[in-house]
DRENDO-1510 file (C-alpha; in Angstrom, 1 decimal, always signed):
<recs>
REC; n; res; u; v; w
REC; 1; MET; +198.2; +54.8; +118.5 .
REC; 2; TYR; +194.8; +56.5; +119.0 .
REC; 3; LYS; +193.6; +59.9; +120.1 .
REC; 4; ILE; +190.2; +60.4; +121.8 .
REC; 5; ILE; +187.8; +63.2; +121.1 .
REC; 6; ASP; +185.2; +64.1; +123.6 .
REC; 7; THR; +182.0; +65.1; +121.7 .
REC; 8; HIS; +180.6; +66.9; +124.8 .
REC; 9; PHE; +177.2; +65.4; +124.2 .
REC; 10; GLN; +174.5; +67.9; +125.5 .
REC; 11; GLY; +177.3; +70.1; +126.8 .
REC; 12; GLN; +178.6; +67.4; +129.2 .
REC; 13; PRO; +182.1; +66.0; +129.3 .
REC; 14; GLN; +182.9; +62.3; +128.8 .
REC; 15; ILE; +179.6; +61.0; +127.6 .
REC; 16; ILE; +180.3; +60.0; +124.0 .
REC; 17; ALA; +183.8; +59.3; +122.7 .
REC; 18; SER; +185.1; +59.2; +119.2 .
REC; 19; TYR; +188.5; +57.7; +118.4 .
REC; 20; VAL; +191.0; +58.9; +115.8 .
REC; 21; LEU; +193.8; +56.9; +114.3 .
REC; 22; GLN; +196.2; +58.6; +111.8 .
REC; 23; SER; +199.0; +57.4; +109.7 .
REC; 24; SER; +200.6; +58.5; +106.4 .
REC; 25; ASP; +197.9; +56.4; +104.7 .
REC; 26; GLY; +195.0; +58.3; +106.0 .
REC; 27; VAL; +192.7; +58.9; +109.0 .
REC; 28; ALA; +190.3; +56.4; +110.6 .
REC; 29; LEU; +187.5; +57.5; +112.9 .
REC; 30; VAL; +185.8; +55.0; +115.2 .
REC; 31; GLU; +182.3; +56.2; +116.3 .
REC; 32; THR; +181.0; +59.5; +115.1 .
REC; 33; GLY; +178.7; +60.4; +117.8 .
REC; 34; PRO; +175.3; +62.1; +117.0 .
REC; 35; ALA; +174.9; +64.9; +114.5 .
REC; 36; SER; +174.1; +67.2; +117.3 .
REC; 37; ALA; +177.7; +66.9; +118.5 .
REC; 38; LEU; +179.3; +67.6; +115.2 .
REC; 39; PRO; +180.7; +71.0; +116.2 .
REC; 40; ALA; +182.6; +69.5; +119.1 .
REC; 41; LEU; +183.8; +66.6; +116.9 .
REC; 42; ARG; +185.0; +69.1; +114.2 .
REC; 43; GLN; +186.7; +71.1; +116.9 .
REC; 44; GLY; +188.4; +68.0; +118.3 .
REC; 45; LEU; +189.7; +67.0; +114.9 .
REC; 46; ALA; +191.0; +70.5; +114.3 .
REC; 47; GLY; +192.8; +70.4; +117.6 .
REC; 48; LEU; +194.6; +67.3; +116.2 .
REC; 49; GLY; +195.5; +69.1; +113.0 .
REC; 50; ILE; +193.0; +67.0; +111.0 .
REC; 51; GLU; +190.4; +68.3; +108.5 .
REC; 52; VAL; +187.2; +66.3; +108.0 .
REC; 53; GLY; +188.2; +65.9; +104.3 .
REC; 54; GLU; +191.3; +63.8; +105.4 .
REC; 55; ILE; +189.2; +61.1; +106.9 .
REC; 56; THR; +189.5; +57.9; +104.8 .
REC; 57; ASP; +187.6; +55.4; +106.9 .
REC; 58; ILE; +184.8; +55.6; +109.5 .
REC; 59; PHE; +183.9; +52.6; +111.7 .
REC; 60; VAL; +180.7; +52.5; +113.7 .
REC; 61; THR; +180.0; +49.7; +116.2 .
REC; 62; HIS; +176.2; +50.0; +115.4 .
REC; 63; ILE; +173.7; +52.4; +113.9 .
REC; 64; HIS; +172.2; +53.9; +117.1 .
REC; 65; LEU; +172.2; +57.7; +116.8 .
REC; 66; ASP; +174.6; +58.2; +119.7 .
REC; 67; HIS; +177.2; +56.1; +117.8 .
REC; 68; ALA; +176.6; +56.8; +114.1 .
REC; 69; GLY; +174.3; +59.8; +113.8 .
REC; 70; ALA; +177.0; +62.0; +112.3 .
REC; 71; ALA; +178.2; +59.4; +109.8 .
REC; 72; GLY; +176.2; +60.8; +106.9 .
REC; 73; TRP; +177.6; +64.3; +107.3 .
REC; 74; LEU; +181.2; +63.1; +107.6 .
REC; 75; ALA; +180.9; +60.6; +104.7 .
REC; 76; ARG; +179.5; +63.3; +102.4 .
REC; 77; GLU; +182.2; +65.8; +103.3 .
REC; 78; SER; +185.2; +63.4; +103.2 .
REC; 79; GLY; +184.2; +60.6; +100.8 .
REC; 80; ALA; +185.2; +58.1; +103.5 .
REC; 81; ARG; +184.2; +54.5; +103.5 .
REC; 82; VAL; +181.8; +53.8; +106.4 .
REC; 83; HIS; +182.2; +50.3; +107.9 .
REC; 84; VAL; +179.2; +48.8; +109.7 .
REC; 85; HIS; +177.6; +45.5; +110.6 .
REC; 86; HIS; +175.8; +44.0; +107.5 .
REC; 87; VAL; +172.4; +44.1; +109.3 .
REC; 88; GLY; +172.8; +47.8; +110.0 .
REC; 89; ALA; +174.3; +48.8; +106.6 .
REC; 90; PRO; +170.9; +49.4; +104.8 .
REC; 91; HIS; +169.8; +51.7; +107.6 .
REC; 92; LEU; +172.8; +53.9; +107.2 .
REC; 93; ALA; +172.1; +54.4; +103.5 .
REC; 94; ASP; +168.3; +54.9; +104.2 .
REC; 95; PRO; +167.8; +55.8; +107.9 .
REC; 96; SER; +164.1; +56.5; +107.5 .
REC; 97; ARG; +162.9; +53.5; +109.6 .
REC; 98; LEU; +165.6; +54.2; +112.2 .
REC; 99; LEU; +164.6; +57.8; +112.5 .
REC; 100; SER; +160.9; +56.9; +112.6 .
REC; 101; SER; +161.5; +54.5; +115.5 .
REC; 102; ALA; +163.6; +57.1; +117.4 .
REC; 103; GLN; +161.0; +59.8; +116.8 .
REC; 104; ARG; +158.4; +57.6; +118.6 .
REC; 105; ILE; +160.7; +57.3; +121.6 .
REC; 106; TYR; +162.1; +60.8; +121.8 .
REC; 107; GLY; +159.3; +63.0; +120.4 .
REC; 108; GLU; +160.0; +66.7; +120.6 .
REC; 109; MET; +163.5; +66.0; +122.0 .
REC; 110; MET; +164.6; +64.2; +118.8 .
REC; 111; GLY; +166.2; +67.3; +117.3 .
REC; 112; PRO; +167.9; +68.7; +120.5 .
REC; 113; LEU; +169.3; +65.3; +121.3 .
REC; 114; TRP; +170.4; +64.0; +118.0 .
REC; 115; GLY; +170.4; +66.8; +115.4 .
REC; 116; GLU; +169.8; +66.1; +111.7 .
REC; 117; THR; +170.8; +62.6; +110.6 .
REC; 118; LEU; +171.7; +62.3; +106.9 .
REC; 119; PRO; +171.9; +59.2; +104.8 .
REC; 120; VAL; +175.4; +57.8; +104.1 .
REC; 121; PRO; +175.8; +57.6; +100.3 .
REC; 122; ALA; +175.2; +53.9; +99.5 .
REC; 123; ALA; +178.4; +53.5; +97.5 .
REC; 124; GLN; +180.4; +54.5; +100.6 .
REC; 125; VAL; +178.8; +51.9; +102.9 .
REC; 126; HIS; +180.9; +48.8; +103.5 .
REC; 127; ALA; +178.8; +46.0; +105.1 .
REC; 128; LEU; +180.8; +43.8; +107.4 .
REC; 129; GLU; +180.6; +40.1; +108.3 .
REC; 130; ASP; +182.1; +38.5; +111.4 .
REC; 131; GLY; +185.8; +38.0; +111.1 .
REC; 132; ASP; +186.3; +40.5; +108.3 .
REC; 133; VAL; +189.7; +42.2; +108.3 .
REC; 134; ILE; +189.6; +45.8; +107.1 .
REC; 135; GLU; +192.7; +47.6; +105.9 .
REC; 136; ALA; +192.0; +51.2; +106.7 .
REC; 137; ALA; +194.3; +54.2; +107.1 .
REC; 138; GLY; +197.4; +52.0; +107.4 .
REC; 139; PHE; +195.8; +49.8; +110.2 .
REC; 140; SER; +194.2; +46.3; +110.2 .
REC; 141; PHE; +190.9; +46.2; +112.0 .
REC; 142; HIS; +189.2; +42.9; +112.8 .
REC; 143; ALA; +185.4; +42.9; +112.9 .
REC; 144; VAL; +183.9; +40.9; +115.8 .
REC; 145; ASP; +180.1; +40.3; +115.6 .
REC; 146; THR; +178.9; +41.0; +119.2 .
REC; 147; PRO; +175.1; +41.0; +119.4 .
REC; 148; GLY; +173.2; +41.5; +122.6 .
REC; 149; HIS; +172.8; +45.2; +122.9 .
REC; 150; ALA; +171.7; +45.2; +119.3 .
REC; 151; TYR; +171.7; +42.5; +116.6 .
REC; 152; HIS; +173.7; +44.9; +114.3 .
REC; 153; HIS; +176.7; +45.3; +116.7 .
REC; 154; MET; +180.4; +45.0; +115.8 .
REC; 155; ALA; +183.4; +45.4; +118.1 .
REC; 156; TYR; +186.7; +46.1; +116.4 .
REC; 157; LEU; +190.1; +44.6; +117.4 .
REC; 158; LEU; +193.3; +46.3; +116.6 .
REC; 159; ASP; +196.7; +45.2; +118.0 .
REC; 160; GLY; +195.3; +44.2; +121.3 .
REC; 161; ILE; +192.9; +47.1; +121.6 .
REC; 162; CYS; +189.1; +46.5; +121.5 .
REC; 163; PHE; +186.7; +49.3; +120.5 .
REC; 164; THR; +183.7; +47.9; +122.2 .
REC; 165; GLY; +180.8; +50.1; +121.4 .
REC; 166; ASP; +178.0; +49.1; +123.9 .
REC; 167; VAL; +178.8; +45.4; +124.3 .
REC; 168; ALA; +181.1; +46.3; +127.2 .
REC; 169; ALA; +178.7; +48.8; +128.7 .
REC; 170; ALA; +179.4; +52.3; +130.0 .
REC; 171; ARG; +182.0; +53.3; +132.6 .
REC; 172; LEU; +182.9; +56.9; +133.1 .
REC; 173; PRO; +186.6; +57.8; +133.7 .
REC; 174; GLY; +187.6; +57.8; +137.4 .
REC; 175; TYR; +184.7; +55.8; +138.6 .
REC; 176; ASN; +184.4; +52.2; +139.5 .
REC; 177; HIS; +180.8; +51.8; +138.3 .
REC; 178; VAL; +179.5; +49.9; +135.2 .
REC; 179; ARG; +176.1; +50.7; +133.7 .
REC; 180; LEU; +174.6; +48.7; +130.9 .
REC; 181; PRO; +172.7; +50.3; +128.0 .
REC; 182; THR; +169.6; +48.0; +127.6 .
REC; 183; PRO; +167.3; +50.1; +125.3 .
REC; 184; PRO; +164.4; +48.8; +123.2 .
REC; 185; PRO; +163.8; +47.3; +120.7 .
REC; 186; GLU; +166.2; +44.4; +120.5 .
REC; 187; ILE; +168.4; +43.7; +123.5 .
REC; 188; ASN; +169.0; +40.0; +123.9 .
REC; 189; PRO; +170.7; +39.0; +127.2 .
REC; 190; PRO; +171.6; +35.4; +126.2 .
REC; 191; LEU; +173.3; +36.7; +123.0 .
REC; 192; TRP; +174.9; +39.5; +125.1 .
REC; 193; ARG; +176.4; +36.9; +127.4 .
REC; 194; GLN; +177.8; +34.9; +124.4 .
REC; 195; SER; +179.4; +38.1; +123.1 .
REC; 196; LEU; +181.0; +38.8; +126.5 .
REC; 197; ALA; +182.3; +35.3; +126.6 .
REC; 198; ARG; +183.8; +35.7; +123.1 .
REC; 199; LEU; +185.5; +38.9; +124.1 .
REC; 200; ARG; +186.9; +37.2; +127.2 .
REC; 201; GLU; +188.2; +34.4; +125.0 .
REC; 202; LEU; +189.8; +36.9; +122.6 .
REC; 203; ASN; +191.4; +38.5; +125.7 .
REC; 204; PRO; +192.2; +42.1; +124.5 .
REC; 205; ASP; +194.8; +44.0; +126.3 .
REC; 206; ARG; +192.7; +47.2; +126.5 .
REC; 207; LEU; +189.0; +48.1; +126.2 .
REC; 208; LEU; +188.0; +51.4; +124.6 .
REC; 209; LEU; +184.4; +52.3; +125.5 .
REC; 210; THR; +182.2; +54.7; +123.6 .
REC; 211; HIS; +180.8; +55.7; +127.0 .
REC; 212; PHE; +183.6; +56.6; +127.8 .
REC; 213; GLY; +187.3; +56.1; +127.2 .
REC; 214; GLU; +189.8; +53.4; +128.1 .
REC; 215; VAL; +188.9; +51.1; +131.0 .
REC; 216; ASP; +191.4; +51.5; +133.8 .
REC; 217; GLU; +190.6; +48.0; +135.1 .
REC; 218; GLU; +191.8; +44.6; +133.9 .
REC; 219; PRO; +189.6; +43.8; +130.8 .
REC; 220; GLN; +188.6; +40.4; +132.1 .
REC; 221; THR; +187.4; +41.8; +135.4 .
REC; 222; HIS; +185.4; +44.6; +133.6 .
REC; 223; LEU; +183.7; +42.1; +131.2 .
REC; 224; GLN; +182.7; +39.9; +134.1 .
REC; 225; ALA; +181.2; +43.0; +135.8 .
REC; 226; VAL; +179.2; +43.7; +132.7 .
REC; 227; GLU; +177.7; +40.2; +132.8 .
REC; 228; GLY; +177.0; +40.5; +136.5 .
REC; 229; GLY; +175.1; +43.7; +135.8 .
REC; 230; LEU; +173.0; +42.1; +133.2 .
REC; 231; ASP; +171.9; +39.4; +135.6 .
REC; 232; ALA; +171.2; +42.0; +138.3 .
REC; 233; TYR; +169.1; +44.1; +136.0 .
REC; 234; LEU; +166.9; +41.2; +135.0 .
REC; 235; ASP; +166.6; +40.1; +138.6 .
REC; 236; PHE; +165.3; +43.6; +139.5 .
REC; 237; VAL; +162.8; +44.0; +136.7 .
REC; 238; ARG; +161.5; +40.4; +136.3 .
REC; 239; PRO; +159.6; +40.0; +139.6 .
REC; 240; ARG; +158.1; +43.5; +139.3 .
REC; 241; TRP; +156.9; +42.7; +135.8 .
REC; 242; GLN; +155.5; +39.4; +136.9 .
REC; 243; ALA; +153.7; +41.1; +139.7 .
REC; 244; GLY; +152.1; +43.5; +137.2 .
REC; 245; GLU; +153.9; +46.7; +138.3 .
REC; 246; SER; +153.4; +49.5; +135.8 .
REC; 247; ALA; +156.3; +50.5; +133.6 .
REC; 248; GLU; +156.2; +54.0; +135.0 .
REC; 249; ALA; +156.5; +52.8; +138.6 .
REC; 250; MET; +159.2; +50.3; +137.7 .
REC; 251; SER; +161.2; +53.0; +135.9 .
REC; 252; ALA; +161.1; +55.3; +139.0 .
REC; 253; ASP; +162.2; +52.4; +141.2 .
REC; 254; PHE; +164.9; +51.3; +138.8 .
REC; 255; LYS; +166.3; +54.9; +138.5 .
REC; 256; ALA; +166.6; +55.1; +142.2 .
REC; 257; TRP; +168.2; +51.7; +142.4 .
REC; 258; VAL; +170.9; +52.3; +139.8 .
REC; 259; ALA; +171.6; +55.7; +141.3 .
REC; 260; ALA; +172.1; +54.1; +144.7 .
REC; 261; ALA; +174.4; +51.4; +143.1 .
REC; 262; ALA; +176.4; +54.2; +141.5 .
REC; 263; ALA; +176.7; +56.0; +144.8 .
REC; 264; ALA; +177.8; +52.8; +146.5 .
REC; 265; ASP; +180.5; +52.6; +143.9 .
REC; 266; GLY; +181.8; +56.0; +144.8 .
REC; 267; CYS; +180.0; +58.2; +142.3 .
REC; 268; ASP; +179.1; +61.8; +143.4 .
REC; 269; PRO; +175.8; +63.3; +142.4 .
REC; 270; GLN; +177.3; +65.0; +139.3 .
REC; 271; ALA; +178.7; +61.6; +138.1 .
REC; 272; ILE; +175.3; +59.9; +138.7 .
REC; 273; ALA; +173.7; +62.6; +136.6 .
REC; 274; ARG; +176.2; +62.0; +133.8 .
REC; 275; TYR; +175.6; +58.2; +134.0 .
REC; 276; GLU; +171.9; +58.9; +133.6 .
REC; 277; MET; +172.6; +61.1; +130.6 .
REC; 278; ALA; +174.8; +58.4; +129.0 .
REC; 279; VAL; +172.4; +55.6; +129.8 .
REC; 280; PRO; +168.9; +56.8; +130.6 .
REC; 281; SER; +167.2; +54.5; +133.2 .
REC; 282; TYR; +163.8; +54.6; +131.5 .
REC; 283; MET; +165.4; +53.3; +128.3 .
REC; 284; GLN; +167.0; +50.5; +130.3 .
REC; 285; VAL; +163.7; +49.5; +131.7 .
REC; 286; GLY; +162.0; +49.8; +128.3 .
REC; 287; GLY; +164.4; +47.4; +126.7 .
REC; 288; LEU; +164.4; +44.9; +129.6 .
REC; 289; LEU; +160.6; +44.8; +129.6 .
REC; 290; ARG; +160.3; +44.4; +125.9 .
REC; 291; TYR; +162.7; +41.4; +126.1 .
REC; 292; LEU; +160.8; +39.8; +129.0 .
REC; 293; ILE; +157.4; +40.3; +127.3 .
REC; 294; LYS; +158.6; +38.8; +124.1 .
REC; 295; ASN; +160.5; +35.9; +125.6 .
REC; 296; GLU; +158.9; +35.0; +128.9 .
REC; 297; SER; +155.2; +35.7; +128.6 .
REC; 298; GLY; +154.0; +32.2; +129.2 .
</recs>
């Protein structure tokens, strides 16, 4: 039913996936990747015999640049509808606040990492609510509001397949290791747990991760591992934060800790480096600290 395109983020394989679904009624794309990866995305589409102008519908799970950064380029070239959580929709049409926030985090690496992000024409943005059914390119997608990684996060169900975005974390092909993207500014572990519980209740047959590909483990087992990782992350960071450890020291400790966990799960040094690229440890600590400071400071 679907084809996967590897966007070769920063020249590395299997970091950010884009999914293509095609029928006689059109072409749907799930996740665009960042604008910096557009050449690889275009090449992947061409390899499937698809021109960008044939895309009728674009689905993004949320507006973070690694998932939706190329949406403006593709929407302008194709005229496609861009389906996105209603909270994130205004920021696709006017990404100025999103880009300003990202600039503060990434500084001079903003361009090399993400490229130039263009606004999606407002008339092409389709804001979604939980439970919406979207008829697109001959397929029926069901929108599932799944906050936790971000408030503006949707997963998409299609005939037993779940396109999970970041709610089901990152798991690179061939490795039995799960790593959770917990960046600032708005991770919310209690909401994330509720979203995981909802996905377990919906019980999809297959999970398709943006980072990266189809999970080769039973979906319920994978989702339980994601929740366990969330608990473990907080258990690592919370006592260090309470003891007054600096963010810099904590980030160094956390990076070593998650690398050791990946190694224990069978990851070689190259795979550990790819996990770090997909889910930077300093961003994980930054999001966890922001949550703790906001919610547990006395």
